[in-house]
N, C-alpha and C positions, 0 to 999 in steps of 0.2 A: 876738906881735904880728907880723904879715907886711907887707912892704912891697917892692914891685917895684922893683929897683935895676938899673941898667945894667951891663953888663960890657964887656970890651975889644972884644967881637965888635958892639958897637952900631953901627959903621960898616960892618959886612958884612952877609951874609945872616941872616935870621932865625934865631935859635938855638933850642935846646931849651928848653922852660918852665924846666928846673931849672937851665939856665946863666945865667938871668936873675938868680939870687942871691935867691931869694925866702926872706930871713934871718928867722929865727924868734928873737925875743929874749925868752926867758923872764923875764929881769929886768924888762925893760919890762913884761909882762903883771903882775908883783908891783907894780911901781909903780903901775900903772893901778888895779889891784885896790884897794891903800890909799888912792889918792886918791879913788876913789868911795867906800869904806867910811867914810872920814873926813869928806869935805867934800861928797859927792853929785854927781849929774850934771853940772851946771853947771861946777864947777872940772874934772871929766874933759874936757869939751869944751875949756875954755880951754887944757888941757894937750895934746890930741891934735890939735885942729883945725889950729893952725899947723904941726903936723908933716905933716898930710895936704896942706896947702896948699902947703907947701914941695915935697913930693913930686910933687904934680900940676903944679907950675911948671916943674920942673926934669927930670922924666922923661918925655921927649918919646915914647918907645916905648910906654909904658903909655898915656899920654893917647891917643896915636893908636889903640892897640888898642881903647880904651875907645869911642871915636867910631865906630870900625868895628862894634863889636858893636850899639852903640845904633842905628846907622843899619840894621842888618840887622834887628833885632826891630821897628823901626818899620815898615820896609817889609813884613815878614811880618805883623805883627799890628795895627799901627797903635794900640800901647798908649800911645804918648808923647804923640800927638796933633798932633805938629809935627816937621817935619824936625830931627833932634838938631844941636846944634852944641857949642861949646866948654864952654858953661855947663852942658850937660847931662852932660858928662864930670866936671865938678866935682861936680855932685850925686852922681854915680856914685861918686865918691872920697870923698864926705862919707857916704854910705850905707855903705861900707867901715868909715869910722870909727866910727859908731854900732854896727856889728856887732862891732868890737873890744871895745867895752864888754859887749855881750851876751855874747860869749866868755868875758870876765873874769868877769862875774856867773854864767854856767852853770857855769864850772869850779869856782867856789867855793860853789855851792849857794845863792846869794842872789839869783838870779832869781826874779821872783814867778811860780811856776809855775802858779797860777791863771789866768794870762793866756795859758797855752798850750793851744790846742785840738789833740786827737789826732784825726786823720782816718786811718780805715782800719786802726786798731791792733787790731781784735776778731780777726783771723786770728794776729796775733802772740801775743796771750793764750792762745788754743788751742794753738799750738805750744808755749808754755811749759808748760802743763798737761800735754801729752803727752810732754814731755821732747824736743821735736824741735827741731834747729837749722834755720837758714836763712841765706841769704847777702843782705845789704843792699848794693845798688849805689848809692852816693852821687854827689853831684857838688858842685862848688865854688859851691853856692848858698846864700845866706844864711847862717846861723849852725850850722855843723856841730857845733860843741861844744854849744850848746843843743840839737841834735838827739840828740847822744850822751847828754846830761845827763838829757833827759827819757825816752828810751829806758829808761835804767837804772832809772827810777822805776817801771817795770813790775816788780813782784815776781817774783825769781827770773831775771830776764834779765840775762845774762853777754854783754857784747860786746866783741869783738876786732876793732881798728880797724887796717887796714894802712895805713901812711903812708911815703912816700917822703922821709923826712928823717932826719938823723942825730940830732936833737934830740928823738926820741921818748922816750928814757929820762928826759931831763930833765923833759918833760911828765909822764911817769909819776910822778916823784917829786912834781912840783907836784900833781898829782892826789891822791896819797896824803895829802899834807900837808893839802890843802884839804878832802879827803873821804876819810878812811881805809877806808870801807866801800864805796867806788866800785867798780861792777861793770863799769868800762870799763878795758880794757887796750890800749895803743897798742904795735903790733908794728912796728919800723923794718924796712923791706925796700927793697932796691935794685931787686929783680925777684922776681917769685912763680914760684918753681922747685918742682921735683918734691919736695925736701926740706921746703920751706914747706907743700906741700899735704899732706903726711904728718902733719904738726903740726895743721893746720887740720882735717882730717879726723877727727882724734882729738876735737878741740873740738867740733864738729858733732855728733859720735856721742854726746857727753856732754850735748846740748841746748845748746850754746852758739851764738852768732850771730856771723857774720863781716862786716865792712864793709869795702868796697874801692871806691876812687873809679873812675868809669866814664868820665870827662870829661878825662883827660890821658894822653898817651903815656908810656909807662913811661921810667924814667931811662936804663936800658941799653937797647941796641938790640933790638927785640923786634917779634913780628908786630901789625900794625895792620890795620883795615879802615877803609873810608871809609862815610859816610852822609850823606843830605841834612839839613843843619842851618842853619835860618833862611835857606833858599834857596839855599845852595850846599854843595858837597861838603867835607867836613872830616874829619880823621882822628881815630879813636877807638880805644882799646885794646881787643883781644879777650880779654886775660888774665882779667877777670871772670867771662866766660863758660865759657872752659875750666875755671877754678877751679871754677865752680858744677857743670859736668859731671862733674868728678872727685868732688866732695863728694856729689852725687846728692841735692840738696835743693832746695826751692822757692827762688825769687829775688824779691826786693822792691825796688822803688825806695824810697829813704829820703831825704826832702828836708824842709827847714825854710825857710819865708819869713816874712815880717813880714806881719801882717794886723791892720788897725786898730791899738790900742794894745799888742797883744801878738804873738804868733807862732802859726803853725799847723805842725805836725809831720805829715807826708804818709806813709804806708806804702801803697804801690800794687803790687800783685802783678803782676810781670811774666810769670811762667811757673811752672807746678808743677815743672818738671824741664828742665834743658837737655840736649838730646840732640844730638851731633855724630856722624852716621852717615857712614862711609867714603864717598867719592864726592860726599857733599854737604857737607862740613866747611865750605868757605868759604861756601857759600850760607847754611848756617844761622847762621854767625857774622855774616854781614851782616843777617840777618832779626833775630836777637837784639839787635844793636847798633840797628837802625832802630826798634824797639820801644821801646828805652830812651831813643833820642834824641827820637821822638815826645812821650814823658811828661815828658822834661826840658823840652821846648819849652812844653807845658802848664804846667809849674810857672813858667817864666819869663814866661809871658804874665801870671800873677798878680803878680809881683814883677820888673819889667824891670831894676831898679837893683840887683838882688841877685846877679848872677852876678860872681864875682871871680876871673875869668882875665884878668889884666892883661898879656896877651902876645898876639902874632899868631896867633890860634887857627887861622885858615883857611889860614895858610901853612905849617903842620906838613905834612911829608911824608906821604903817603898809605900808604906801604909803607915801613916801616923795615927795615933789615938783620936777617937772622934771628940771634939768640943761641942758642948750641947749648945752654945750659942753662935757657933760658927755660920756662916751663910752657905758653906758648902754641904751643910746638913739640913737645910730648910726644907723639910719634909713636904711643905705644903705646896712646892713649885710644881706645877703641872703645866704641861705643854703638848 
């Protein structure tokens, strides 16, 4: 369970998202799992909603970030129907609370998967049949855990999820206890470097899939690019596209949003192969990022309250310092 919490830098400039302290409480996930299992959804809400209300009331940075995002998406698409105010941010936080339950149910395999609609999954099934891997670029939209759990219900699909958190091993142990046959493996990384790429290349060659977030700047200083997102320039990582170029495989957007009484998992092909030719590398990275951002906007248009980046997204630096080990600067890459 993740909550946006403040840090000593609250009074200073906008910090990196990882410095905000997006704490992952595996024990809390277990607690919520058992609350729902024993008592149902209403007691779950009675447990989690006061916590969410407390964070909404005390975390000004997250509340302002929510309002900023909601105002931008309303201006861009008019999906809220009126100028967003503080009550809309509270709804945004409560949507996050509902997603916590969905995460717990997905991890335990207790979600009613008949309520999940798979959209664009046919190409993924063909990849599996041919023993071909691919890269899934995700975003912090909706229930990523449900996205993973639903994806692995495809026979033969093995999914490796790159996460920027030291709690990945705890989640792996939790996954193994909840579902010993799980095909999902979380890989904890602070940066995607050349050594990581070698490991992932072997997995893709074996027909496995790699999932990496495309809407958060890496924890360590590394290359970013900017794209027009909800009416303004914002920083996005280039690591997913450089990684995909090295792995030489198709790239899809994978996202999950609430629709009606259930969810819809979307697989949207972004390109057959990422190519980063010398002399056009920066322009190519901007182009691939722009395509991802456009598809991300389309997903958010369907579910405006399900984007869970509770920090000042548009205040991130457009260009971070270079990291000598970052895969985004693997200068020997030629295509």
